[in-house]
N, C-alpha and C positions, 0 to 999 in steps of 0.2 A: 331482082324480085318476080318470080312468075306470079302471071293474073291472080293465082286461088290465092298468094300471098298480099297483093294486094287493095282487095275487096274487103277485106274487113278490115283495113283502114281507110278507103275508103267508107265505109259504115259510119266509124268509129264519127270520124270527120263530119259526115253530114249531119252525126246527131247534135254532134257540138256546135253546126254551124246554125240551126233550127233551133237548138235553145235558148240560143244566143238570142238570135231574131224574136223571141216567144215572149219577152219582156215587150217588146216593141208593139208586136199582135194586142195581147192584153191593154195595154198605155191605149190602144185605139180603141179597143170592146169595151172599157168601162167606160171612155167619152158620151156613150149612146145608152148603155145598159145598166145595170148594176151589179156591182160584184160578184152575185150569188149565180146571176142568168149569168154570165160571161162561164161563171164555172160549170155549174150544169150545160149547157147546153156544148163544152169543150171536152166534157170528161165521158158524156152519151156517147160523144162520138170518138171517144179514144176507147170506150169499152168494146163497143163492137167492132174496129182494127183486132185490139187483141180478141178479142174471141174467135174473130175469124183464121186470128193466125195459128191460136191454139189446137185448133179445130183444124188446120191445115194441115199442120202437123203432130196433129196425134197424139197431145201432150194433155188432154182434158184427161183429169182424174178427180173426184169430190175430196175435199177436205175430212179428214180423219176428225170424230164429234168434237176433239179437244182441242182444233185448231182453227175453227169460227169465230171463234174470238178472240185470237189473234191477230188472223186478219181483218176483224170487224176494223177490232184498235189500230191499226198500219191502216185503215181503211180512212179511219177518222182525222189522225194526225197528219200521215201523208199527203191527202188529197183533198176532203173537206177544210177542217183547220190550215196547210198549209194555204192551199190557194187561195182562200181566203182571205186569206193575209197578207197573200202576193196583191192577187185582184184589189183588195180596198186599198193596202199599199199605196199603188200606182197609181189610185187617185189625185195625188199631190204630190209625190214623188217620183222625180226623172226615174225615167227608162234606163239612160247611164249609169245611176247613181245605184240604182236598184241591184246592175248587174254585179256590181264592185262591192256591194254587201254582201249579195250573196255568197260569193266566190270567198267568206271568210267562213264558211259552213267547216272545212279543215282543222278550222285554229277550236273552232266548238266540241269539234268531236275532241282534242287534243285534249281540251281543258274538261270533258265531258270523262273521259278516261281518267285522268288522273284525280280526279276528284272524285268519282265514284269506283271506279275501278283499281284505283289505288296503284297505274302504274307508273313509272317512270314520267319525269318529266327534266329532258337536257338543260345546260345553261341554252344552247342554238334552240332549243323550240322555242323556250323560253323569250329569246332577244326575236325570234320569228312573230311571236306572238304580240309583242310589245309593238314591232313594226309593221303590223298585219290594225291594230287599232288605234295606228299614228296614222296607218292611212285612212281608214275609215275616217275618223276625225277630217283632215285635210280632205276629202269628196265629199264629205255630208255639209260643213261649214264652209266651201269652195275657196278655201286658204286664208278666210276668217278663223286661224286655232283657237282665238279670244273668245270666238262666240260661246264655246262649250261651257262655259260660265255664266251665258247669258238664258233666260225662258227665249232666242230666238234661235237657239242652236237648232237645227234640220228641220224637217216637215213631219206631221204627225206619221204622216206614210214612212220616212228613214226607221223611223224607232219600228212601226210591225214588220217591215221589214228586216229588219234585226233579231226581230223575235222569231221571223219566220228561218234565219239562217240556222241560229240555234234549236228551231223544228225540227229541224233537217236533219239534225246531227242526232237527234235524239232517234225517230226517227228509222235515220241508217244504223244504228246501232242496233235496234230491236230487228230489223232485218236481217242482220245477220244468220239469223235459227233459220228460221224459214229458206233461203237461198238452198242452204245446207240439203237440203229437202226435197226443196220441189225447185224445177224449170225456170230461169228466170221471169219469159214469158207467161206462163200457170199461174205464178204467183203472182205479179202485177194486175191480172187480169181479175184477179178474185179481190186484191185488193185494191185495184181502181172500180171494181162492178160495188165495196161497198164502201166505198166515199162515193161513189155519183147515188146511193142508195142515200147516204145521208144528205147529202146536197140536196138532192128532191124535199127531204121532209121540209127544210130549209124552204126551195127557192118556192112551194107549194102552200108553204104558213104565210105569206105572203100574195099580193098581186105582182105576181113577178111574170107570168105566164103573158099579160098584157102588152108587156116588155116588146117580146118576138120580134111580132109585127112591124115594130118603130125600126129594128136594125136597116139598118141602107147599104149597098151594094158594100161598100171597104167594111163596113162593120160584120157583115157575115163572110165575108173574104178571112178577114182578121181571126174567125169566130175557128171558122171549117181549116184554119191552118193550124191555128191551138189542138184543134181535136183531129184532126187528119194526120197531122205533121207530129206536133210536138207531144200528143198525149198517146200516139199510136204508132207512125212508122220510129219516131225516131228511138223510144224504147228500145223496139223489137233490133232496129243496127246496132245500139249499145250495145246489148250484151249479147248478141253475137257475136259484136268484136271483140267482146271478153271473153270471150271461152277461148278463141286462138291466140289473142297478145297478152303480151305479158300485163301485170296491175300496172307495173313503176313506170311502163312504159304508158297505159291506156290513161295512166293519170295527168298526165303532162297536156291530153289535149286537153284540159278542163281550161288549162290556162286561158288558153283561145278563144273560150265562151263570152267574158267579158267583151274583150276586142274586140269580136263580133257586135255584141249588143253597143257599145257607143259609134261605131260607127252607123249602123241599120239605123241608132236612137239620131244622127246627126241627119241623116240623106233623108229618113221618113217624117221622122219630126221636129228637123231644124233643132234638137236640142245642142248648145254649144257646146262646141274639142276643146277645152278651156286645157292649157300645162297643168293648172293646178289638180286638172280629174285624174289626167297623165302621171304626173307624180305620184297621184296618191294610188291611186288604181295598181303604177309600178312597183310603189313601197308594197302592198296587201299582196298582190304575189309572191314578193319577195319572201315575204313572211311568212306565208304558204309555204312555198317551197323550202323552209328552212326547219316547220315545221313537220314536213312530209319525210324530208333527205333520209334518205336508209345509212342506220346508225353503223359508225366503223367498230368492227372486231379488233 
């Protein structure tokens, strides 16, 4: 394999590793400031990075009049609402648990396609959905499966993260139309810009500006990592790879994201890596694989 062909794979691997570590960085950030402050600072940086990328690549073009509302909706769902859910969820949810739950997003996409678009759901996909559900129960309950029938099942954050996985599935489905017309970097710039504007309204509505000077060095490092790498460079690298690597191959890289999160959370946050978490996580990934497996003709 030539160097020109290796580079796109390295870009995708970089994006997945960065996104896997994003849950840990967010966890660090929300220990010092409110979730909306983390979101506002993060995507303020991300908008600048993506804006520079769009300008350098000479891809800048104003959306049509009918697209402004569309991009505003995507910005609210995919940035403001989605990141608030995840940041607030990580106040009480473990970073490793969050990564496993987020990995179920393709399950929600399949269910939405079945319920709303009337797409066929095979027996294999049904089995995959059941396996992924079992995996989530194992991870959230830490093996105490019977707790699902009690009020102690999971943390409030776990439920917010689950909602965020469903929300991202909706966002992904709505984004397909725009990606057919616009280069990915340009589209993400407008989506992120609208999301940051909506986040700014929530940020300045409260006394959040006074929190910014309170951030420690570690807090600033975590937010800079989220803004520059997770919301800027990783998106660019991922979509660069997507233009070269077949979708069937690039999707396999996403299986690494929760594994990265578990390892980094164990090293930096000292979150325990238990056999129950690993078994539950592998069960989730197996379920996601069955749902995404190409059908045989």
